[in-house]
C-alpha positions in Angstrom: -8.1 -7.3 -67.2 -10.5 -8.8 -64.7 -9.4 -7.8 -61.2 -10.4 -6.9 -57.7 -10.8 -3.1 -57.6 -11.4 -3.0 -53.8 -11.8 -5.4 -50.9 -14.4 -4.2 -48.4 -15.5 -5.2 -44.9 -18.0 -3.7 -42.4 -18.9 -3.8 -38.7 -22.4 -4.1 -37.3 -23.8 -0.7 -36.4 -27.2 0.5 -35.3 -29.7 1.8 -37.9 -33.2 3.3 -37.7 -34.1 1.2 -40.7 -35.4 -2.4 -40.9 -36.8 -4.7 -38.2 -33.5 -5.6 -36.5 -32.3 -1.9 -36.2 -28.7 -3.0 -36.9 -26.7 -3.5 -40.1 -23.2 -4.1 -41.5 -24.0 -2.7 -44.9 -21.4 0.1 -44.5 -18.4 -1.6 -46.1 -15.0 0.1 -46.2 -12.0 -0.7 -48.3 -9.1 -2.3 -46.5 -5.5 -2.6 -47.5 -3.4 -5.8 -47.6 -4.4 -9.4 -47.8 -7.7 -10.5 -46.4 -8.6 -14.1 -45.8 -11.8 -15.4 -47.5 -13.1 -18.3 -45.4 -16.1 -20.5 -45.9 -18.5 -17.9 -44.5 -16.9 -14.8 -45.8 -14.1 -12.3 -45.3 -12.1 -11.9 -42.1 -13.2 -8.7 -40.3 -16.6 -8.6 -42.0 -19.7 -8.8 -39.8 -23.3 -9.7 -40.7 -26.2 -8.3 -38.8 -29.1 -10.2 -40.4 -28.2 -13.8 -40.5 -31.6 -14.8 -42.0 -31.2 -12.8 -45.2 -27.5 -12.5 -45.5 -24.4 -14.6 -45.0 -24.2 -18.4 -44.9 -22.4 -20.6 -47.4 -24.5 -19.5 -50.3 -24.0 -15.8 -49.6 -20.5 -15.8 -48.2 -19.2 -13.0 -50.5 -21.0 -10.2 -52.3 -19.5 -8.8 -55.5 -20.5 -5.7 -57.4 -18.8 -4.3 -60.5 -17.2 -0.9 -60.5 -18.6 -0.4 -64.0 -22.1 -0.8 -62.7 -21.7 2.1 -60.3 -21.4 4.4 -63.4 -25.2 4.3 -63.9 -25.9 5.3 -60.4 -23.2 8.0 -60.2 -24.8 9.6 -63.3 -28.4 9.3 -62.0 -27.6 10.5 -58.4 -25.2 13.2 -59.5 -22.5 12.2 -57.1 -19.5 9.9 -56.8 -19.9 6.6 -55.0 -17.1 4.9 -53.1 -16.5 1.2 -53.6 -18.3 -0.7 -50.9 -21.2 1.8 -50.6 -23.6 -0.9 -51.9 -22.5 -3.3 -49.3 -20.2 -5.4 -51.5 -17.2 -7.3 -50.2 -15.5 -7.3 -53.6 -15.7 -4.4 -56.0 -14.6 -5.8 -59.4 -13.2 -4.3 -62.5 -13.4 -5.7 -66.1 -15.8 -8.5 -65.0 -19.3 -8.6 -66.5 -21.2 -9.7 -63.3 -24.6 -9.0 -64.8 -24.1 -11.8 -67.4 -22.3 -14.2 -65.1 -24.1 -17.5 -64.9 -25.3 -19.3 -61.9 -22.7 -21.9 -61.0 -19.9 -20.0 -62.7 -16.6 -20.3 -60.9 -14.0 -17.6 -60.4 -10.5 -17.8 -59.1 -10.1 -14.6 -57.1 -6.6 -14.2 -55.7 -6.1 -17.5 -53.9 -9.8 -18.3 -53.4 -12.1 -20.2 -55.7 -15.7 -18.7 -55.6 -18.9 -19.8 -57.2 -21.9 -17.7 -58.3 -24.8 -18.9 -56.2 -27.4 -16.1 -55.8 -28.3 -12.4 -56.3 -28.8 -9.4 -54.1 -32.5 -8.3 -53.5 -32.8 -4.7 -52.3 -34.4 -4.1 -48.9 -35.4 -1.2 -46.7 -32.0 -1.2 -44.9 -30.2 -0.7 -48.2 -32.7 2.0 -49.1 -32.1 3.8 -45.8 -28.4 3.6 -46.1 -28.3 5.0 -49.7 -30.9 7.6 -48.6 -32.5 8.1 -52.0 -36.3 8.3 -52.7 -37.9 5.2 -54.0 -34.6 3.4 -53.9 -35.8 -0.2 -53.9 -38.1 0.4 -56.9 -35.3 2.2 -58.8 -32.7 -0.4 -58.0 -35.1 -3.2 -59.0 -36.1 -1.4 -62.3 -32.5 -1.0 -63.3 -32.0 -4.8 -62.6 -28.3 -4.9 -62.0 -28.0 -6.5 -58.5 -24.4 -7.9 -58.2 -23.8 -11.6 -57.3 -23.5 -13.6 -54.1 -20.8 -16.2 -54.1 -20.0 -19.3 -52.2 -16.5 -20.2 -51.3 -15.2 -23.5 -52.7 -11.5 -22.9 -51.8 -10.4 -20.6 -49.1 -7.6 -18.1 -49.5 -6.3 -14.6 -49.4 -7.4 -11.8 -51.6 -6.0 -8.3 -52.0 -7.0 -5.2 -54.0 -5.6 -5.6 -57.5 -5.8 -9.4 -57.4 -6.7 -11.0 -60.8 -10.1 -12.6 -61.3 -10.1 -15.6 -63.7 -13.3 -17.2 -64.8 -12.3 -20.9 -64.6 -15.7 -22.5 -65.3 -18.8 -21.3 -67.1 -21.9 -23.5 -67.3 -23.6 -24.2 -70.6 -26.9 -22.3 -69.9 -28.1 -18.7 -69.9 -29.3 -18.6 -66.3 -27.5 -15.3 -65.6 -27.4 -13.0 -62.6 -29.7 -10.6 -64.5 -32.2 -13.2 -65.4 -32.3 -14.6 -61.9 -32.9 -11.1 -60.5 -35.8 -10.6 -62.9 -37.3 -13.9 -61.9 -37.2 -12.9 -58.2 -38.6 -9.5 -58.7 -40.5 -8.5 -62.0 -40.8 -11.7 -64.1 -41.9 -14.5 -61.7 -42.7 -16.9 -64.5 -38.9 -17.3 -64.9 -38.6 -19.0 -61.5 -39.0 -22.4 -63.1 -35.7 -21.9 -64.9 -33.9 -22.3 -61.6 -34.0 -26.1 -62.0 -31.5 -25.8 -64.8 -28.6 -25.2 -62.4 -27.9 -27.5 -59.4 -25.4 -25.1 -58.0 -28.0 -22.3 -57.4 -28.5 -21.3 -53.8 -30.8 -23.2 -51.5 -33.0 -20.2 -50.9 -33.5 -19.6 -54.6 -34.4 -23.2 -55.2 -36.9 -23.0 -52.3 -38.4 -19.8 -53.8 -39.0 -21.6 -57.1 -40.4 -24.7 -55.4 -42.7 -22.6 -53.2 -44.1 -20.8 -56.2 
C-alpha cells in the first residue's frame, strides 16, 4: 500500500555550512493532521528562498525504501526527515515517478515538478565525507511537488497516483540530466508541468 510513513517539518536554525549560515533541513516527524498549503506544510520553515520553496518546490518527498541503501552504506539507522523531506513515503516508487505525475496525498493533490540537487548544507548536516558526490552517484534524489489542491495530511494517509503522463521523463532521468548526463536536458521540453527552474536550466544550456 502506498502511504505517508511520516510527516516532517523543520525550523530555521544557524549552521556553519553554506553562504546563508542558516537552514531548516532538520525536519522532525509530527503527529496529527498537518495542513498542506500552496507553499508547503504548516509549521515548516525555509531558510534559502532562492533554491528551496516556492510553488514548484512546495513539498519534498523521499521514500523510506530509498533510505535502506544509505543505512547500509553508512552503517547506522536514519530517521525519517533526516534528508530534509516533508513527506517520507512507503510503497511508492518515487525514483520512477514521472514529471507531471499527480498524487492524492491525504486531502491534498500534489504534482511532481522537480528533483532535489544536493548542496553543501545537506552535506554538512549529514556529516559524511564526499557526501554530494556520493549522493549524486547513487542518483536517487526524491521529488519536489507542487500543490494543486490544499488539504490535511497525516502519518499513515494513503497515497494514490491519480494521473501518470505518457512519457519516461522520470525523477531519476531528470536528476541525471541536471548532474551527470547534461545531454538529457533537451528532454525537459516533453513535459509542460516541469518546474520553471528546470525549464530555464534546459533553455540556458
